[in-house]
Every structure is written in C-alpha cells, then in structure tokens.
matplotlib code that plots the C-alpha trace (Angstrom):
import matplotlib.pyplot as plt

x = [-18.8, -18.1, -15.5, -15.1, -11.2, -10.9, -8.7, -9.8, -7.8, -9.0, -8.8, -8.6, -11.3, -10.4, -13.3, -11.4, -11.1, -14.5, -14.3, -10.9, -12.4, -15.2, -12.8, -10.5, -10.3, -12.0, -13.9, -17.6, -19.9, -22.6, -24.9, -26.1, -28.7, -28.3, -30.0, -29.3, -32.3, -33.3, -31.6, -27.8, -26.1, -28.9, -28.9, -30.5, -28.9, -30.3, -27.6, -27.8, -25.8, -26.3, -30.1, -30.6, -31.0, -30.5, -31.8, -29.6, -30.2, -27.2, -26.3, -22.9, -21.6, -18.2, -17.7, -14.2, -12.4, -13.5, -16.5, -19.1, -21.1, -23.9, -25.9, -28.9, -30.9, -34.2, -37.2, -37.8, -41.2, -39.5, -36.6, -39.3, -41.2, -37.8, -37.0, -39.8, -37.6, -34.6, -32.3, -29.1, -29.3, -26.8, -25.9, -22.8, -21.5, -18.9, -16.1, -15.1, -12.4, -10.1, -6.3, -4.8, -6.5, -7.6, -10.9, -10.9, -14.2, -13.9, -16.8, -18.0, -20.3, -23.2, -25.5, -28.9, -27.9, -24.9, -22.2, -19.5, -18.8, -16.0, -14.1, -12.8, -11.3, -11.5, -9.5, -11.2, -8.5, -8.6, -9.4, -5.7, -4.2, -2.9, -1.2, -2.9, -1.4, -0.2, -2.7, -3.4, -1.6, -4.7, -5.1, -1.9, -2.1, -5.5, -4.4, -4.3, -3.7, -5.0, -7.8, -6.9, -8.0, -11.3, -11.9, -15.6, -15.2, -14.7, -17.5, -20.2, -23.0, -20.9, -20.1, -23.3, -24.0, -22.7, -21.5, -19.5, -17.9, -17.0, -15.6, -13.5, -11.8, -11.4, -9.6, -7.4, -6.7, -5.7, -3.4, -2.1, -2.3, -5.2, -5.1]
y = [5.5, 2.5, 3.5, 1.6, 1.3, -1.0, -1.4, -3.0, -5.4, -6.2, -9.7, -12.0, -14.4, -17.5, -19.7, -21.6, -19.0, -19.1, -22.9, -22.8, -20.3, -22.7, -25.2, -22.7, -23.6, -21.0, -19.4, -18.8, -18.2, -15.8, -15.0, -11.4, -9.5, -5.9, -2.4, 1.1, 3.1, 6.6, 8.4, 8.6, 6.5, 3.9, 0.4, -2.9, -6.3, -10.2, -12.6, -16.1, -18.7, -22.5, -22.0, -18.9, -15.4, -12.3, -9.0, -5.8, -2.0, 0.2, 3.6, 4.7, 8.2, 10.0, 12.2, 14.0, 12.0, 8.6, 6.5, 5.8, 2.6, 1.6, -1.6, -3.2, -6.1, -6.0, -8.1, -9.8, -8.0, -4.5, -5.6, -6.6, -3.1, -1.4, -3.4, -1.6, 1.6, 0.3, 1.8, -0.1, -3.7, -6.4, -10.2, -11.5, -14.5, -13.5, -15.6, -14.2, -14.9, -13.5, -13.2, -12.0, -8.7, -8.4, -9.4, -10.4, -10.6, -11.7, -10.7, -12.2, -9.9, -12.1, -11.9, -13.5, -16.4, -16.7, -15.9, -13.7, -10.4, -8.8, -10.2, -8.1, -8.6, -6.2, -6.3, -4.6, -2.9, -1.7, 2.2, 3.0, 0.9, 3.0, 0.2, -2.9, -6.2, -8.6, -10.4, -13.8, -16.5, -18.0, -14.9, -13.8, -15.7, -13.7, -10.5, -7.7, -5.0, -2.7, -0.1, 3.5, 4.5, 6.0, 5.5, 5.5, 3.3, 0.4, 0.9, -1.8, 0.5, 1.5, -2.3, -3.1, -1.6, -4.6, -2.9, -0.2, -3.0, -4.9, -1.9, -1.1, -4.7, -4.4, -1.0, -2.6, -5.5, -3.4, -1.4, -4.3, -2.3, -1.0, 2.9]
z = [38.3, 36.2, 33.7, 30.7, 29.8, 26.8, 23.7, 20.5, 18.1, 14.5, 13.8, 10.4, 10.6, 8.5, 9.6, 12.4, 14.9, 16.5, 16.4, 18.4, 20.9, 21.6, 23.1, 25.0, 28.6, 30.5, 27.8, 27.7, 24.8, 24.7, 21.6, 21.6, 19.7, 20.5, 19.4, 19.8, 20.8, 19.6, 22.1, 22.3, 24.4, 25.1, 24.2, 24.9, 24.6, 25.0, 25.8, 25.5, 27.1, 27.6, 27.3, 29.5, 28.1, 30.2, 29.0, 29.4, 29.5, 29.0, 29.4, 27.8, 27.6, 27.5, 30.3, 31.1, 28.6, 29.9, 29.0, 31.7, 31.1, 33.4, 32.8, 34.3, 34.0, 32.6, 32.2, 28.7, 28.5, 28.7, 26.4, 24.0, 24.5, 24.0, 20.8, 18.9, 19.5, 17.9, 15.4, 14.5, 15.3, 15.2, 16.0, 17.3, 19.0, 22.1, 23.7, 26.8, 29.7, 32.1, 32.0, 35.0, 35.7, 32.3, 30.8, 26.8, 24.6, 21.0, 18.8, 15.7, 14.1, 12.1, 9.2, 9.6, 8.2, 10.7, 8.4, 10.2, 8.4, 11.1, 14.1, 17.0, 20.1, 23.1, 26.2, 29.4, 31.5, 35.0, 35.0, 36.0, 33.1, 30.1, 28.0, 26.8, 27.6, 24.7, 22.8, 23.9, 22.2, 20.7, 18.8, 17.7, 14.3, 13.4, 14.6, 11.9, 14.1, 17.1, 16.3, 16.8, 20.3, 20.4, 16.5, 15.8, 12.9, 15.2, 17.7, 17.7, 16.6, 13.5, 12.7, 13.1, 9.6, 7.7, 4.4, 6.7, 8.4, 5.2, 3.4, 6.6, 6.4, 2.7, 3.4, 6.0, 4.0, 1.1, 3.2, 5.1, 8.4, 10.7, 10.4]

ax = plt.figure().add_subplot(projection="3d")
ax.plot(x, y, z, "-o")
ax.set_aspect("equal")
plt.show()
C-alpha cells in the first residue's frame, strides 16, 4: 500500500519566494484546484501545468498509525460531476522538486484574486525514514518552523479555510514559533 510519510514546515511568504521558486532548476509549477467530498478521506484535484490539466481522485485514511493514500486519474467529466459534491475547496500554486531520495512541495494557498494567504513546505520521505532532511537552502530564509507531526491545524483541508489559516499564521507570528 502507498504509505504517506511527510513532514510539514511553515513558511513566511514575503512576496518573493514564489518568484524565486519559479526559477529554481528542476522545480515544476502546478496550479491546483482541490475539493474535499462529503465522505471522510475523499478528495478530487485538478492540476494544471503548462496548459495541460490532470484530474485526480484520492482516498486518504490513517491505518495502523500510518497514512494510506491512493490516487487515480479520472476523466474531466467525472471531476466535474464530483465537484458538485464538494465541501471545502482550495486553490494553490505548488512548486515541486526532488533532492536525493526526498520530494519537496511548496504550496502557496491562494485567495480567489490570487493573493497568497499561507505558505507551507512538505517533504515526502521514504516509508522507513523517521527524520526529515534539512530544509533546502532556497527555503531557509523563509522558514518559520516545522509543523508538529500529525497536527490537524496544518492539513490542507483545514488550511482551505482562509480565516483559520490567517488566524493560525497570526498566532505563530505573535509567538515567534510554531507550536
């Protein structure tokens, strides 16, 4: 089974990070529209890159202290049908690249007018890895800190709620640390 093993890092977006990641060698940019459906663990996602759009259906559920994530591509017409069942929705720009055997994604959660309201890096690690690697140099000056492992405040589903994400970021800024 595909086991998700990731760690998340809160980033401070000063308006320059996304532009710098656009020029990072090996990084790809996707624009995502995502919706969570009316049953736990189910989501749909459209991912646009270079004029091509893929549609993906995901089942994600914790099993035995691990997160099982199964994704399959679906037809655009099926995505549109399922979109009618959506609950929480989000838009984000995602920059992705590999470093060694680790995969990095940086998500910029967006308002309808394209403003970033939260930035989060995730590192996908092999199933057996217990400790995340160092944050890439391109992110260190923007790093606020690691999100507590398994903390539900930092799931994309929760961060889809812009008011929650902005309150969370304000709390982190006020404390000066992610806790």
